C-alpha positions as CSV (number, residue, x, y, z in Angstrom):
1,M,-1.9,5.2,-3.5
2,K,-0.2,2.0,-2.3
3,K,3.4,2.6,-1.5
4,K,5.5,-0.5,-1.7
5,T,8.5,-1.1,0.5
6,L,11.7,-1.9,-1.3
7,W,14.4,-4.3,-0.1
8,A,17.3,-2.9,1.9
9,G,20.9,-3.8,2.8
10,A,22.5,-6.4,0.6
11,L,19.8,-6.3,-2.1
12,S,20.2,-2.6,-2.6
13,V,24.0,-2.8,-2.9
14,A,23.7,-5.8,-5.4
15,I,22.0,-3.6,-8.0
16,A,24.7,-2.4,-10.4
17,A,24.7,1.0,-12.0
18,S,24.5,-0.5,-15.4
19,G,21.2,-2.1,-14.8
20,V,22.7,-5.6,-14.6
21,Y,21.7,-7.9,-11.8
22,G,23.5,-11.3,-11.6
23,Y,22.0,-14.5,-10.3
24,N,24.6,-15.0,-7.7
25,A,24.1,-11.5,-6.4
26,V,20.3,-12.0,-6.2
27,Q,20.8,-15.2,-4.3
28,A,23.2,-13.6,-1.8
29,A,20.9,-10.6,-1.4
30,G,17.9,-12.9,-0.8
31,S,19.8,-14.8,1.9
32,G,20.9,-11.6,3.6
33,H,24.6,-11.9,2.7
34,T,26.5,-9.4,0.6
35,P,28.5,-11.2,-2.2
36,A,32.2,-10.7,-2.5
37,A,33.3,-8.1,-5.0
38,G,34.7,-10.7,-7.4
39,T,31.5,-12.7,-7.3
40,Q,29.4,-9.6,-7.9
41,A,31.5,-8.6,-10.9
42,A,31.2,-12.1,-12.5
43,A,27.5,-12.3,-11.7
44,T,26.6,-9.0,-13.2
45,K,27.8,-10.2,-16.6
46,Q,25.1,-12.8,-16.8
47,Q,21.8,-11.1,-17.4
48,Q,20.5,-7.6,-17.9
49,L,17.2,-6.1,-16.7
50,I,14.7,-5.2,-19.4
51,G,14.0,-1.8,-17.8
52,M,10.9,0.0,-16.5
53,E,9.8,1.3,-19.9
54,K,9.7,-2.1,-21.5
55,A,8.1,-3.7,-18.4
56,E,5.4,-1.0,-18.6
57,Q,4.7,-1.8,-22.2
58,L,4.5,-5.5,-21.7
59,A,2.3,-5.2,-18.6
60,L,-0.2,-3.0,-20.4
61,A,-0.3,-5.5,-23.2
62,A,-0.9,-8.3,-20.8
63,A,-3.8,-6.2,-19.2
64,S,-5.6,-5.8,-22.5
65,G,-3.6,-2.7,-23.5
66,S,-5.4,-0.1,-21.4
67,G,-5.2,1.6,-18.1
68,I,-3.0,3.8,-16.0
69,V,0.2,2.4,-14.6
70,E,0.3,3.5,-11.0
71,S,3.4,1.8,-9.8
72,I,6.3,-0.5,-10.9
73,D,8.8,-2.1,-8.7
74,I,11.4,-4.8,-8.8
75,D,10.4,-7.7,-6.6
76,R,10.9,-11.5,-6.2
77,K,8.1,-13.9,-7.1
78,K,8.5,-17.6,-6.7
79,G,12.3,-17.3,-6.8
80,K,12.3,-15.0,-9.9
81,M,13.2,-11.4,-10.3
82,V,10.1,-9.6,-11.6
83,Y,8.7,-6.2,-12.3
84,D,5.5,-5.9,-10.3
85,V,3.3,-3.5,-12.2
86,E,0.1,-2.1,-10.8
87,I,-2.5,-0.8,-13.3
88,Q,-5.7,1.1,-12.7
89,Q,-8.6,0.3,-15.1
90,N,-11.9,2.0,-14.4
91,N,-13.0,0.4,-11.1
92,R,-10.6,-2.3,-10.9
93,E,-6.9,-2.8,-10.1
94,V,-4.7,-5.1,-12.2
95,D,-1.4,-6.5,-11.0
96,V,0.9,-7.9,-13.7
97,W,4.2,-9.7,-13.0
98,I,6.8,-9.4,-15.8
99,D,10.0,-11.5,-15.7
100,A,12.8,-8.9,-15.1
101,Y,15.1,-10.5,-17.7
102,T,13.0,-12.2,-20.3
103,G,10.0,-9.9,-20.4
104,K,7.6,-12.9,-20.1
105,S,4.3,-12.3,-18.3
106,L,4.3,-14.5,-15.2
107,G,0.7,-13.7,-14.1
108,V,-2.2,-11.3,-13.9
109,R,-4.4,-10.6,-10.9
110,V,-7.6,-8.4,-11.0
111,D,-9.1,-6.8,-7.9
112,Q,-12.1,-4.5,-7.6
113,D,-11.1,-0.9,-6.6
114,D,-13.6,1.8,-5.6
115,D,-11.0,4.5,-4.8
116,D,-12.6,7.8,-6.0
117,D,-9.2,9.5,-6.3
118,H,-8.5,7.7,-9.6
119,G,-11.0,9.9,-11.4
120,N,-8.8,12.9,-10.8
121,I,-5.7,11.5,-12.5
122,P,-4.8,13.7,-15.5
123,S,-5.1,12.1,-18.9
124,N,-1.8,13.5,-20.2
125,L,0.6,11.6,-17.9
126,I,4.1,11.0,-19.3
127,G,4.0,7.4,-18.0
128,A,5.9,5.5,-15.3
129,G,8.5,4.2,-17.7
130,K,9.4,7.6,-19.0
131,A,9.5,9.1,-15.5
132,S,12.0,6.4,-14.5
133,A,14.2,7.2,-17.5
134,I,14.1,10.9,-16.6
135,A,15.1,10.1,-13.0
136,V,18.0,7.8,-14.1
137,K,19.3,10.6,-16.4
138,H,19.1,13.1,-13.6
139,V,21.1,10.9,-11.3
140,K,23.5,10.3,-14.2
141,G,23.2,6.5,-14.3
142,G,21.9,3.7,-12.1
143,T,18.8,1.4,-12.1
144,A,15.3,2.5,-11.4
145,V,13.8,0.0,-9.0
146,D,10.6,1.6,-7.9
147,V,8.1,4.1,-9.5
148,D,4.9,5.4,-7.8
149,L,2.3,7.8,-9.1
150,D,1.2,10.0,-6.3
151,H,-0.7,13.2,-5.6
152,D,1.6,15.5,-3.6
153,D,1.2,19.2,-2.7
154,G,-1.7,19.6,-5.1
155,R,0.0,18.0,-8.1
156,W,0.5,14.6,-9.6
157,V,4.1,13.3,-9.5
158,Y,6.1,10.1,-10.0
159,E,8.3,9.2,-7.1
160,V,11.2,7.2,-8.5
161,E,13.9,5.3,-6.6
162,V,17.2,4.9,-8.4
163,K,19.9,2.6,-7.1
164,T,23.6,2.7,-8.0
165,T,26.6,0.9,-6.6
166,Q,27.4,4.1,-4.6
167,G,24.0,4.9,-3.2
168,S,20.3,5.5,-3.6
169,S,18.4,8.5,-4.9
170,E,14.7,9.4,-4.5
171,V,13.7,11.5,-7.5
172,E,10.3,13.3,-7.8
173,V,9.2,13.9,-11.4
174,H,6.2,16.0,-12.4
175,A,3.7,13.6,-13.9
176,T,2.7,15.7,-16.9
177,S,5.6,18.0,-17.6
178,G,8.4,15.5,-16.8
179,K,10.3,18.1,-14.9
180,V,12.4,16.9,-11.9
181,I,11.0,18.7,-8.9
182,K,13.2,17.2,-6.2
183,A,16.0,14.7,-5.7
184,E,17.4,13.3,-2.5
185,Y,20.6,11.2,-2.4
186,E,21.9,8.8,0.2
187,K,25.3,7.3,-0.1
188,Y,26.0,3.7,1.0
189,D,28.3,3.5,4.0
190,D,30.0,0.7,5.8
191,H,28.8,2.2,9.1
192,D,25.0,2.8,9.4
193,D,25.7,5.8,11.7
194,D,27.7,7.6,9.0
195,D,25.2,7.8,6.2
196,H,25.6,11.1,4.2
197,D,22.4,12.7,2.9
198,H,22.4,15.4,0.2
199,D,19.2,17.1,-1.0
200,W,18.7,19.1,-4.2
201,D,15.6,21.1,-4.4
202,H,14.7,22.3,-7.9
203,D,12.8,25.5,-8.5
204,D,9.7,24.4,-10.3
205,H,7.8,27.7,-10.6
206,D,7.8,27.4,-14.4
207,H,5.9,24.2,-14.4
208,D,4.0,24.3,-11.1
209,D,0.8,23.0,-12.8
210,R,-1.6,22.8,-9.9
211,N,-4.5,22.4,-12.3
212,D,-3.2,19.0,-13.4
213,D,-5.0,17.2,-10.6
């Protein structure tokens, strides 16, 4: 599975807990500068992200309505904020870019993919969009910025990154049961040396479906 690297620093902080991302904040983040608090507050009133679930639906429609969504992440393409959606269809990989605010399809790219692992993906996946919603609920708010389907420790999981104004959470969601398996939280700090990490490991023996792969 292709794991995509997310932005760091100013861009992470600019993502508001409500799922709102203002133009001024985006521009500041892209230039490497953190916008002032007043600027951020005004900017976040402008536009709202459509969300992972909607982006997943629109991307599948743009890719002829079929396939397995393997990853969704928020990215920048030609100066626009987009959901970059990666879809697996038989022996090909389809990348779809969805405008993060309007939902408009901004492009589709098709590549051949002969990865044999795709044949082992279970048919009863909950979906990347639903996994992102479960992760956000578990964190009690925030914005899902990256979702990846992965095979980990003998089971299929969605690895979801959730950003809030206070920090970042990595949430692992079982790909078929929807159960939160693990969550790791990192709080933003003015001093890089003083980051505080908190791990919550959830007992998943009730849904340890190792036959799902």
